[in-house]
C-alpha positions in Angstrom: 0.0 0.0 0.0 1.3 3.5 -0.9 2.1 5.7 2.0 0.2 9.0 2.5 3.2 11.2 1.7 3.9 9.5 -1.6 0.2 9.5 -2.5 0.1 13.3 -1.9 3.3 13.8 -3.9 1.9 11.8 -6.9 -1.4 13.8 -6.7 0.6 17.1 -6.7 2.8 15.9 -9.5 -0.3 15.0 -11.6 -1.8 18.4 -10.9 1.5 20.2 -11.8 1.7 18.2 -15.1 -2.0 18.9 -16.0 -1.5 22.6 -15.3 1.0 22.9 -18.2 -0.9 23.6 -21.4 1.1 21.2 -23.5 -1.2 21.2 -26.5 0.5 19.6 -29.5 2.2 22.1 -31.8 2.7 24.8 -29.1 5.5 26.0 -26.9 3.8 24.1 -24.0 5.4 20.9 -25.3 8.8 22.3 -24.5 7.6 23.6 -21.1 6.3 20.2 -20.1 9.5 18.5 -21.1 11.5 21.0 -19.1 9.3 20.4 -16.1 9.7 16.6 -16.4 13.5 17.0 -16.8 13.7 19.3 -13.7 11.5 17.0 -11.6 13.6 13.9 -12.5 16.9 15.7 -11.8 15.7 16.4 -8.2 15.3 12.7 -7.5 18.3 11.5 -5.4 19.1 8.6 -7.8 19.4 11.0 -10.7 21.4 13.5 -8.7 24.0 10.7 -8.4 23.5 9.4 -12.0 22.8 12.6 -13.9 23.8 10.9 -17.2 20.8 8.6 -16.9 18.5 11.6 -17.7 18.8 12.0 -21.5 17.4 14.9 -23.5 16.9 14.5 -27.2 16.0 17.6 -29.1 13.7 17.2 -32.1 15.7 17.9 -35.3 15.1 21.3 -36.9 12.1 21.9 -34.6 11.1 25.6 -34.5 9.5 25.2 -31.0 12.7 23.6 -29.6 10.7 20.6 -28.4 12.5 17.6 -26.9 12.1 14.1 -25.7 13.0 13.2 -22.1 14.3 9.8 -21.3 15.4 8.4 -17.9 16.5 5.0 -16.8 17.5 3.4 -13.6 20.2 0.7 -14.0 19.9 -2.2 -11.7 22.9 -2.6 -9.4 22.2 -6.1 -7.9 22.3 -9.3 -9.9 23.4 -7.6 -13.1 21.5 -9.2 -15.9 22.5 -6.8 -18.6 18.9 -6.1 -19.3 17.4 -2.6 -19.3 13.8 -1.5 -19.1 13.0 2.0 -20.5 9.6 3.6 -20.3 8.6 6.3 -22.7 5.3 8.1 -23.2 3.5 11.1 -24.7 3.8 14.4 -22.9 1.7 16.6 -25.1 -2.1 16.8 -25.1 -4.7 17.4 -27.7 -6.8 20.6 -27.7 -9.3 21.3 -25.0 -12.2 22.5 -27.1 -14.3 19.5 -26.0 -14.4 21.0 -22.5 -17.0 23.4 -23.8 -17.9 26.0 -21.2 -15.3 24.6 -18.8 -12.4 25.1 -21.3 -10.9 27.9 -19.3 -10.4 25.4 -16.4 -9.0 22.5 -18.4 -5.5 23.1 -17.0 -6.6 23.8 -13.4 -7.7 20.5 -11.9 -8.9 21.8 -8.6 -10.9 24.6 -10.2 -12.3 22.2 -12.8 -13.5 19.9 -10.1 -15.2 22.7 -8.2 -17.0 23.9 -11.3 -18.1 20.4 -12.2 -19.4 19.9 -8.6 -21.4 23.1 -8.9 -23.2 21.8 -12.0 
């Protein structure tokens, strides 16, 4: 079972990520990558293994977007195997939020508005 502090941290991280308007094709894609990189670099493991956070700029990209990769190398029972996870960071537009569009990147405000409906 996840402890309360970790649960609260994950909730805050989710809210922080959602609050970044990372709509595809906008400068928000760079902002969310920078946020993720910064977050990762504050984790003690990555402070000790800074080369395990890898930034890959998109070639000839006018918005200076980038991919962020990170991996943790096992230190016990070295098998020579690596697992790397990679996912999308950008979002689609928020027009489908209709009248709540202005709250799409503010999870707490969005929740309050939805509860008032």
